[in-house]
N, C-alpha and C positions, 0 to 999 in steps of 0.2 A: 606375359601372363600376370593376372591380377591376384596377388597373394592376400591373405588375411591382413598381414601387417601393412601392405601397400594400401589396401582399402581403408583401414583404420587411420593410417597416416594422412591420407587424402582428406578424410572427414575432419580430422583435427585441424589441419592446415587451412582448410576451407573456412572454418569458423574463425580462425585467427586472422586470416586475410580479410574477411568481412569486417571484423572489428577494426583492423588497420585502415581499411577503406573509409569507414564511418568516422574514425578519429581524424583522418586526413581531411575529410570534408568539413569537420567541425573546427579543427585547429590549424589546418594548413600543414606546412612542413616546418613548424617552429623548432623541431628537433635539429634542424640543420645548423643551429647556433652551437650545438654541443660538440665538444671535442670527443674523440674516441674514448679517452679515459673517463669522461663524465658518463658516457653511455654504459661503460663497463661498471661504474659505480652504481648506476641506476639498476642494472641487472643484479648486482651484489645485494642491494637493499631488498629486492624481491626474494632472492634465494635465502637470505638471512631470515626474513620474516617466515618463510615456509619452514625452515629448520627450527626456529624458535617455537612456532605453534606445534610442530611435531613433537618437540621435546617436552613442552608444557602440557600437551594433551588438551589444551583449550585455547580459546582466543577471545579477546574483548572487542575487537573490531569485526563486524559481521561481513567482511569481504571473504568470499570463498577462496581457498588456496588455489583452485583452478585458475582464478583470475591472475594470480602471481605467476603461474607456469605459462599462461598465455603472454603475460608481460615479458617473461624471459625470452620466449620465442620471438615476439615482435621486436623487442629491443635488440636482440641479437641480429635479426634481419635488418633493422635500422642501421646497426653498426656496419654490417656488410655493405649496405647501400651507401653509407657515408664513405666507405673505402672506395667504392665504385665512382663516386662523385668527388673524390679528393681534390681534383684540379678544376672543379666547377664551382664558381663562387656564388651561384644563384641561391638565394634563401628559399624562395618558393618554387616548388616543382609540382606540375600537375600530376594528379593521381595516375593518369594514363601512362605517363612516362615512368613513374615509380613502379607501377604494376609490373612492367616488363622486367625490371631489376629484381623486384620481390620474387617473381616467378622463376627467374633465372637462378637466384640463390637457393630457392626451395628445391629446384630440380638438381642442382649440384649437391645440395645437402642430402637429398633423398638418395642420390647415387652413392654417396659415401655410406649411408645407412645400408643400402643393399649389399655393397661390398663387405661391410663389416658383419652384417647378418649372415652372409655366406660363410665367412670364416669362423664366426663365433656361434653359429647355430641358434640365433635369437636368445642368447643367454639372458638378455635383459628381462625376458618374460618371467624368469625365476628370481629376479632381484626385487628388493623392497623399494618402495617409493622413497623412503628415508635414505637408503644407500645412494640412490640416484641423485637425490638432493645434495648429498655430501660430494658426489662426483662433480656436480655443477659448481658447487662452491670451490672445489679444488681447481677446476678449470678457470674460474674467476681469479683465484690467487695467482695462477700461472700467467693469465693475461695481464694482471697488474704488474707482475715482474717483467714480462716482455715489454710492456709499455714503458716501465721505468728504465729499461735498457734501450729505449728508442727503437723498439721493434726488432732488435738484433737477437738472434739465437745461434747457438753453436751446433746443436744436434736436434733440437726440439722442433715440433710442428710450429707453424707460424700462427699469427693472430686469427686469420680466417678459419683455420681448422678448429681452433678452440671454440669460436662462436658457433661453428657448424655442429660440433659435438654437443654443445649446450642446447641447441635447438633440438637435436635428436633425443637427448635425454629428457628434455621437458615434454616432447611429444610422447615418449614412452610413459612418462608419469601420468599424463592426461589419459592415455589409453588404459593404463592400469586402474585409473580412478573412474573409468567409464564415461569420460567426457565425450568420446566420439559417438555415444548412443543418445546423449541428451540433445534435444532440439527445441 
């Protein structure tokens, strides 16, 4: 059954994937050189910019905050794809091969969202975008700690779950900002 959230999620992810496709055609898979910690830091930069603009109430660079949320989604998916290809030394991967992994991680992440929405009753709809930005930043700090611990955790979710949560919160933010309606 297609829910409102599922429909909005699909619209946001479709736009993110199209940008990912175009950037892959422009730049190839130059991101394959990046270690996971560097991808995490790239996401951190985007989330920190969002928070800074939210706190200041203005910005001097005319890049919409929506672009940073898209960056969080796509870099999180890049991180998950990097994990999938950890034993593959190829630097250049064709988009057709990447697309399967992109879609697989989106499907797994959407499944996580559906399970959490069932339990939490879509509480995110009553949250502020600024609060979700803070949660993304918290997830990033957790990721950095897990990375510093060489991926080992005692009781916490692992690396993949944190990237997936950031994807879902960034999608929520874009939905709340009306991004799924713009075309």
